[in-house]
C-alpha positions, 0 to 999 in steps of 0.5 A: 924795837929793842924788846923784841930785838932781845926777845929774838935772843942775842948771841955773840954772831948776832952782836956784831950787827948791833956793834955796828950801832954802839960807838965806843973807843977801842978801849974803855976803863973802869974800876971795880972792886978788888979781884975776886969781888963779885963787881970785878968778876961781873966786869970782867965777864962784861968786858969779854963780851964786848970784846968778841962783840964790838972789839972794845977793850974794857980795862977794869982796874981794882980798887980796895975800898970805895975812895979807891975806886971814886979817886981814879973817876974823880980825877978823869983817869977812868971813864966810869966805875963798877961801884957801890952804894959808897962811891954812888950815894954815899959820894952824893951825901959828902958823908963819912970819908966823903966828908972828909975836907979833900972830898965833899958831895960828889955829882955823880951819875948812874948809867945802870945798876945791877938789881937781880934779886937773887944775890944778897949783900950781907954780913956773913959769919964764919961757921967756926964762930958760931960755935964760940957763942954755943950754937954748932953748926950755927942753928939758930945764930942770928946777929944778936949773936954777934956780941962780943965777936969780932967783926970787920972794919975796912978803912976807907969803905964807908959803905962796906962799914955802914952796912955792917953797922945796919946788920949790927943794928938789926941785931940790936947792936952798935960796934960798941957790942963787938970787937972791930978788927981794920983791915986795908980792903975788901979782899983782906977782911975776906982773907981774914975770915980764912985765917981765923983773924975776923969772924964776920965780914960784908960782901955780896953772897956771890963774891968770889972771897965768900966761895973761897971762904966758904970751901975754907975749913971755918966755913961761911953762915949767912944769918936771916934777916926776918921781913917781918921783924919790923922793929929790927928792920926799922933799926937797920932803915935807920943806919942805911936806907937803902936796904930792902929784905929779899931772899938770896938763891945765888951764893957762897953756901946758899947755891942749890939750896932754896935760899937764905933770907936776907937783904940787898941793894942795887950792886954793882952801880955803873956810874961816872960823874955829871961832866962825863962826856954824853956821847961816851956815856950814851953809848956805854949804856947802849952796850950794856943792854944791847949785848946783854944777852952775850954775857948773862950767865957769864958770872954769878949774879950778873943777870941782874944788869937785865933791862927789866931789872932797872930802877930808874928812881933809886937814890942817885941820878942818871946821867943825860947820856943814859936817859937818852937811851932809855928814852930811845927804848921808851923805857924813861917816864915823866915820873922817872924824869921828876924823880932825877930832877929832884936828886940833882936839886938835892946834890946842888943844895948839898955842894952849895952848903959844902962851898959855904962851909969851906968859905966859913973854915970852921975849926971842927970841920966834920961836926960843922959839916954835919950841921950844915948838911943836915941844915941845907937838906931840911931847908930844900925839903930833902930826906935827912939821911946820915 
């Protein structure tokens, strides 16, 4: 039924009919990356469609990093977050900043995700920096050529930093091979790309910040990822298993070209916590798909929210409210449920290990948690990452 309705074409006028079946409060609040980011731009476009179709005000609170976007959600100050792999997968795993004593493994839940397949998530290089290694116009520049150059490190943003580390690993490099430049947030790192204080920063290829940098005198270049480079991809996967090779056809310095071979993963990920009200989560998930045609094409890369782009066997589990909706429209399978149950069991094992360690109160928390976490995953038969 849902699919035939979408095929018929959902426009703002027609949305009024469907809006009667979507029950949301007059205001819903999300966190997202800072203004100018792809996540923020898409959230604003989704909010405009919801306002027009259902008179729902979507308030979007920008956050500089994963912690800034996830903390309001943990405190119950917002209902949802258009987060990244950091605030979802890494928060679930209790690693990096989420491994600090005041955090730990988080019971995150997914509603929907943007798996566009046209937008890359990549470590960009200022085109001007290519000249530093004798490759004007970036001809032949690869990630291995970042050796000795300045690479952004964003405080409180493990996903950004791990992603950078993964791209460095693809090029056979580590953080020790480059000069790190610290920034307070995602937007700041891209200001650095424009003002010349850094040579490389991470973003989705369709980020507004990337477009700004591409139009600046320094320019932007996305070094290629070769899908046949098995050794490089293995090094990348060892750092960030959620990446996969793809061709970006949307983005700064990419639009209008055949595309750029790079890598990507789901972003943004609309997520919440397990305790979020099931009815609210059900209706938010429903709104994302019922009103899809009302916001598609309204921001670069936004079409990846489509139902046929959803991955129900991702690295973080779905909320019961979301599952309820997907079952209603015939999209949720027994295999999806088994995968989801396994992920929830993984979270339970991690959280149990965390509470046990807190009771032990070791002197060296970081090392003790790394060991405890690894042992808990192995004991439960779960894959050990990070």
